[in-house]
Rosetta silent file (secondary structure, phi, psi, omega in degrees, C-alpha in Angstrom):
SEQUENCE: MSTQTCSVCNLVKSFDDFYRGVKSRCKECHKAAVKKNRAENVEYYRAFDRARAWLPERVLLRKKREERVKNDPELRAINAARVKAWMGRHAIKRHAHNAVSNAIRDGKLAPQPCERCGDAIGVQAHHEDYTKPLDVNWLCPPCHGLRHREINEERRKRKAA
SCORE:     score description
SCORE:     0.000 S_00000001
   1 L     0.000  126.755  179.948   31.522  -15.392   24.196 S_00000001
   2 L   -79.370  150.332 -179.730   31.534  -11.701   25.049 S_00000001
   3 E  -125.909  167.367  176.878   28.604   -9.964   26.798 S_00000001
   4 E  -161.010  152.888 -173.757   27.366   -6.541   27.186 S_00000001
   5 E   -94.945  134.858  176.047   24.630   -4.707   29.154 S_00000001
   6 L   -78.998  136.095 -175.371   21.774   -2.995   27.250 S_00000001
   7 L   -83.037   -3.901  179.525   21.398    0.601   28.379 S_00000001
   8 L   -98.457  -58.202 -177.972   17.616    0.325   27.928 S_00000001
   9 L   -94.012   -6.933  179.460   16.503   -2.961   29.535 S_00000001
  10 L    58.957   24.945  176.014   19.691   -3.350   31.617 S_00000001
  11 L   -92.188  140.044  174.815   19.985   -7.041   30.650 S_00000001
  12 E   -82.609  123.618 -179.645   23.418   -8.648   30.135 S_00000001
  13 E  -135.986  161.263  175.944   23.314  -10.125   26.604 S_00000001
  14 E   -73.591  159.408 -174.540   25.795  -11.503   24.118 S_00000001
  15 H   -62.354  -21.679  176.594   27.322   -9.343   21.437 S_00000001
  16 H   -65.000  -22.227  178.586   25.112  -11.296   18.954 S_00000001
  17 H   -80.215   -6.155  175.512   22.061   -9.600   20.548 S_00000001
  18 L  -110.309  142.132  172.623   23.345   -6.161   19.416 S_00000001
  19 L   -72.982  144.381  172.701   23.366   -4.712   15.975 S_00000001
  20 L   -59.599  127.862  178.518   26.819   -3.738   14.636 S_00000001
  21 L    92.456  -11.979  173.013   27.266   -0.023   15.090 S_00000001
  22 L  -116.144   91.266 -172.374   24.521    0.146   17.783 S_00000001
  23 L   -88.611  -19.311 -175.262   26.439   -0.573   20.861 S_00000001
  24 L   -90.982  -24.558 -178.569   24.263    0.718   23.622 S_00000001
  25 L  -127.537  148.011 -177.490   20.962   -1.033   23.140 S_00000001
  26 L   -70.991  169.349 -179.278   20.010   -4.606   22.254 S_00000001
  27 H   -60.553  -43.580  177.897   18.222   -5.560   19.034 S_00000001
  28 H   -61.348  -47.903 -179.715   14.837   -5.862   20.796 S_00000001
  29 H   -65.990  -37.330  178.835   15.053   -2.438   22.409 S_00000001
  30 H   -64.000  -44.732  178.180   16.411   -0.899   19.187 S_00000001
  31 H   -59.939  -43.102  176.978   13.438   -2.360   17.209 S_00000001
  32 H   -57.585  -43.614 -179.987   10.981   -1.118   19.833 S_00000001
  33 H   -64.895  -42.176  178.866   12.517    2.378   19.603 S_00000001
  34 H   -66.730  -39.769  177.629   12.295    2.347   15.811 S_00000001
  35 H   -63.997  -40.460  178.195    8.744    1.239   15.854 S_00000001
  36 H   -65.990  -41.018  179.471    7.781    3.903   18.356 S_00000001
  37 H   -64.553  -39.503  177.197    9.517    6.624   16.344 S_00000001
  38 H   -65.553  -38.167  179.302    7.671    5.498   13.182 S_00000001
  39 H   -68.982  -34.902  178.123    4.333    5.545   15.022 S_00000001
  40 H   -71.506  -30.438 -171.954    5.037    9.069   16.371 S_00000001
  41 L  -120.817   42.905 -170.925    6.046   10.404   12.971 S_00000001
  42 H   -59.411  -44.822 -178.255    3.616    8.420   10.823 S_00000001
  43 H   -65.661  -37.875  179.138    2.782   11.202    8.291 S_00000001
  44 H   -59.503  -45.493 -175.268    6.487   11.971    7.695 S_00000001
  45 H   -72.982  -29.827  172.054    7.214    8.297    6.967 S_00000001
  46 H   -60.708  -45.104  178.504    4.169    7.874    4.724 S_00000001
  47 H   -65.702  -37.422  176.991    5.221   10.820    2.640 S_00000001
  48 H   -62.127  -48.764 -178.837    8.830    9.480    2.604 S_00000001
  49 H   -59.407  -42.786 -176.899    7.659    6.004    1.541 S_00000001
  50 H   -67.595  -40.755  174.299    5.451    7.482   -1.192 S_00000001
  51 H   -64.758  -40.541 -177.721    8.343    9.655   -2.526 S_00000001
  52 H   -62.891  -31.672 -179.570   10.799    6.816   -2.341 S_00000001
  53 H   -62.102  -27.232 -177.931    8.583    4.673   -4.636 S_00000001
  54 L   -98.948    9.718  172.802    9.101    7.121   -7.477 S_00000001
  55 L   -61.771  144.923 -170.780   12.890    7.391   -7.276 S_00000001
  56 H   -57.104  -41.565 -175.967   14.319    6.730  -10.773 S_00000001
  57 H   -66.921  -29.755  177.622   16.202    3.615   -9.661 S_00000001
  58 H   -71.163  -44.559  177.350   13.036    2.128   -8.088 S_00000001
  59 H   -58.903  -47.545  177.372   10.965    2.882  -11.184 S_00000001
  60 H   -57.284  -46.514 -175.877   13.727    1.275  -13.355 S_00000001
  61 H   -65.675  -39.397  178.020   13.704   -1.865  -11.220 S_00000001
  62 H   -67.830  -36.375  174.666    9.920   -2.210  -11.493 S_00000001
  63 H   -68.711  -33.723  175.252   10.152   -1.941  -15.312 S_00000001
  64 H   -66.010  -42.582 -179.704   12.925   -4.557  -15.466 S_00000001
  65 H   -59.708  -44.342  176.049   10.739   -6.800  -13.329 S_00000001
  66 H   -58.814  -40.042  173.089    7.796   -6.284  -15.707 S_00000001
  67 H   -63.219  -41.672 -179.656   10.015   -7.275  -18.626 S_00000001
  68 H   -60.495  -42.364 -178.566   11.234  -10.359  -16.914 S_00000001
  69 H   -67.735  -38.010  179.242    7.671  -11.396  -16.196 S_00000001
  70 H   -69.472  -29.160  179.035    6.543  -10.691  -19.719 S_00000001
  71 H   -97.781   -1.957 -179.289    9.418  -12.737  -21.202 S_00000001
  72 L  -116.977  113.298  179.392    9.541  -15.635  -18.814 S_00000001
  73 H   -55.193  -38.036  177.786    6.643  -18.158  -18.979 S_00000001
  74 H   -65.308  -44.907  178.893    7.208  -19.406  -15.508 S_00000001
  75 H   -67.098  -38.266  177.738    7.087  -15.940  -13.967 S_00000001
  76 H   -61.122  -38.865 -178.569    3.971  -15.142  -16.165 S_00000001
  77 H   -65.621  -42.525 -178.208    2.309  -18.314  -14.754 S_00000001
  78 H   -63.798  -41.805  178.916    3.139  -17.277  -11.189 S_00000001
  79 H   -65.129  -40.721 -179.660    1.726  -13.799  -11.864 S_00000001
  80 H   -61.424  -41.559  179.943   -1.369  -15.202  -13.485 S_00000001
  81 H   -63.330  -38.579  179.092   -1.913  -17.457  -10.439 S_00000001
  82 H   -65.949  -43.268  177.622   -1.516  -14.422   -8.149 S_00000001
  83 H   -63.903  -41.631  174.949   -4.082  -12.453  -10.154 S_00000001
  84 H   -59.588  -44.865  173.556   -6.476  -15.368  -10.137 S_00000001
  85 H   -58.199  -47.775  176.526   -6.141  -15.685   -6.361 S_00000001
  86 H   -56.976  -46.063  179.506   -6.903  -11.940   -5.929 S_00000001
  87 H   -60.262  -35.001  179.153   -9.977  -12.294   -8.097 S_00000001
  88 H   -65.959  -43.930 -175.828  -11.122  -15.269   -6.040 S_00000001
  89 H   -76.015  -21.684 -174.140  -10.649  -13.342   -2.784 S_00000001
  90 L  -121.434   45.130 -174.350  -12.229  -10.110   -4.055 S_00000001
  91 H   -59.160  -37.082 -177.603  -15.091  -11.417   -6.185 S_00000001
  92 H   -67.457  -45.353  175.250  -17.456   -8.589   -5.077 S_00000001
  93 H   -58.012  -51.730 -177.837  -14.881   -5.915   -6.090 S_00000001
  94 H   -60.622  -38.267 -177.403  -14.243   -7.544   -9.383 S_00000001
  95 H   -64.771  -44.253  178.274  -17.999   -7.786  -10.091 S_00000001
  96 H   -61.369  -45.433  177.739  -18.335   -4.058   -9.296 S_00000001
  97 H   -61.180  -41.688  178.701  -15.468   -3.110  -11.531 S_00000001
  98 H   -69.480  -38.980  176.112  -16.838   -5.078  -14.429 S_00000001
  99 H   -56.838  -43.229  179.075  -20.336   -3.666  -13.903 S_00000001
 100 H   -65.185  -45.790  177.228  -18.978   -0.118  -14.160 S_00000001
 101 H   -57.789  -43.936 -178.614  -16.929   -0.985  -17.253 S_00000001
 102 H   -72.661  -39.526  179.711  -19.956   -2.578  -18.993 S_00000001
 103 H   -64.754  -37.202  179.022  -22.253    0.324  -17.981 S_00000001
 104 H   -71.150  -42.377 -179.075  -19.852    2.885  -19.427 S_00000001
 105 H   -64.030  -35.634  178.177  -19.410    0.803  -22.644 S_00000001
 106 L   -85.738    2.041  175.320  -23.258    0.491  -22.953 S_00000001
 107 L    81.290    5.707 -179.087  -23.806    4.200  -22.371 S_00000001
 108 L   -79.756  -18.329 -177.597  -25.701    3.606  -19.077 S_00000001
 109 L  -141.409  134.613  179.372  -22.983    5.395  -17.049 S_00000001
 110 L  -124.855  139.665  176.739  -20.818    8.291  -18.104 S_00000001
 111 L   -65.077  140.591 -179.985  -17.670    9.541  -16.376 S_00000001
 112 L  -115.662  170.405  175.733  -18.147   12.867  -14.638 S_00000001
 113 L   -62.766  156.123  178.684  -15.684   15.454  -13.494 S_00000001
 114 L   -55.169  132.155 -179.201  -13.918   14.756  -10.106 S_00000001
 115 L   -70.443  -18.312 -179.368  -16.358   15.386   -7.243 S_00000001
 116 L   -92.508  -48.760 -171.204  -13.541   16.911   -5.103 S_00000001
 117 L  -115.739  -17.769  175.887  -11.587   19.055   -7.371 S_00000001
 118 L    92.310   -0.826  179.203  -13.553   19.257  -10.697 S_00000001
 119 L   -64.271  137.287  179.677  -10.755   17.792  -12.843 S_00000001
 120 L  -101.472   -4.449 -171.616  -12.206   15.987  -15.844 S_00000001
 121 L   -91.500  127.000  169.784   -9.008   14.165  -16.993 S_00000001
 122 L    67.932   23.571 -175.445   -8.507   10.543  -16.135 S_00000001
 123 L   -62.289  152.496 -174.514  -11.399   10.330  -13.648 S_00000001
 124 E  -129.125  147.952  177.420  -11.938    6.984  -11.971 S_00000001
 125 E   -88.348  128.047  177.725  -15.074    5.355  -10.424 S_00000001
 126 E  -112.218  128.293  174.126  -14.722    4.918   -6.698 S_00000001
 127 E   -97.339  124.314  170.535  -17.025    2.534   -4.804 S_00000001
 128 L   -83.845  -26.487 -177.388  -17.852    3.301   -1.183 S_00000001
 129 L  -140.055  115.470 -179.842  -19.947    0.079   -1.115 S_00000001
 130 L   -72.978  -16.081  176.967  -19.086   -2.735   -3.557 S_00000001
 131 L   -74.560   -8.496  173.790  -22.518   -4.313   -3.104 S_00000001
 132 L  -122.041   82.893 -169.483  -23.854   -1.331   -5.111 S_00000001
 133 L   -61.692  -31.787 -177.648  -21.728   -1.623   -8.239 S_00000001
 134 L   -96.410    1.645  171.527  -23.211    1.293  -10.107 S_00000001
 135 L   -86.159   92.907 -174.885  -23.271    3.704   -7.142 S_00000001
 136 E  -126.594  157.718  172.793  -19.875    5.356   -7.707 S_00000001
 137 E  -110.061  132.587 -178.586  -18.184    8.593   -6.939 S_00000001
 138 E   -90.151  120.619 -175.941  -16.014   10.044   -9.771 S_00000001
 139 E  -132.681  143.478  176.201  -12.599   11.025   -8.553 S_00000001
 140 L   -76.177  161.915 -176.917   -9.349   12.007  -10.383 S_00000001
 141 H   -51.608  -51.115 -179.984   -6.328    9.766   -9.472 S_00000001
 142 H   -56.295  -41.720  179.958   -4.892   12.095   -6.830 S_00000001
 143 H   -71.039  -29.964  178.821   -8.353   12.567   -5.126 S_00000001
 144 H   -66.079  -45.381 -179.437   -8.976    8.789   -5.465 S_00000001
 145 H   -63.818  -43.155 -176.870   -5.706    7.970   -3.680 S_00000001
 146 H   -64.562  -46.623  179.553   -6.516   10.528   -0.989 S_00000001
 147 H   -56.419  -41.165 -179.463   -9.972    8.985   -0.437 S_00000001
 148 H   -66.202  -33.108  176.385   -8.398    5.507   -0.087 S_00000001
 149 H   -66.778  -39.344  179.082   -5.862    6.935    2.472 S_00000001
 150 H   -63.566  -42.994  178.195   -8.793    8.403    4.410 S_00000001
 151 H   -58.108  -45.410 -175.509  -10.607    5.078    4.348 S_00000001
 152 H   -66.927  -37.633  174.747   -7.447    3.292    5.563 S_00000001
 153 H   -63.502  -41.987 -178.355   -6.968    5.892    8.357 S_00000001
 154 H   -65.846  -38.074 -179.987  -10.595    5.435    9.482 S_00000001
 155 H   -68.065  -43.817  174.643  -10.086    1.636    9.495 S_00000001
 156 H   -61.058  -38.233  176.590   -6.862    1.993   11.621 S_00000001
 157 H   -62.581  -37.876  179.689   -8.699    4.236   14.046 S_00000001
 158 H   -63.347  -44.484 -177.851  -11.522    1.713   14.384 S_00000001
 159 H   -62.782  -49.908  178.332   -9.011   -1.045   15.021 S_00000001
 160 H   -59.327  -31.788  179.989   -7.142    0.963   17.657 S_00000001
 161 L   -72.696    0.000    0.000  -10.374    1.819   19.512 S_00000001
């Protein structure tokens, strides 16, 4: 068995502990460097990941999966079980979503233009607190996504502190 010295940790390791094509550092040091780079350039990678999700081949793969699920009873059952599990884990969210839908249907709540940009097309009800189901902010899809990214960033900062 052949060995090699990692240029980062200076440990002698077998060739199996090195990725093919990455000859200077071991797998563990390489993974640590990749994690560090991603953490230092988090906004770049988030934008990259969002853009990658809408590449035509990825959209096509999602559509093919949807077709398979629709046409395969076993996959449909698995998907239904996943949805049921989500509903069980997020009962308060589900209740809030249903309350808003019912209030809109009954005329007790009316969609308003986006509170951030003023767009009136496709607005969505956003809950800051799911225990107050009819206390919603009306946001267009881009602003709604932005608000959730802000919430996630706040959550990450609290975790790090």
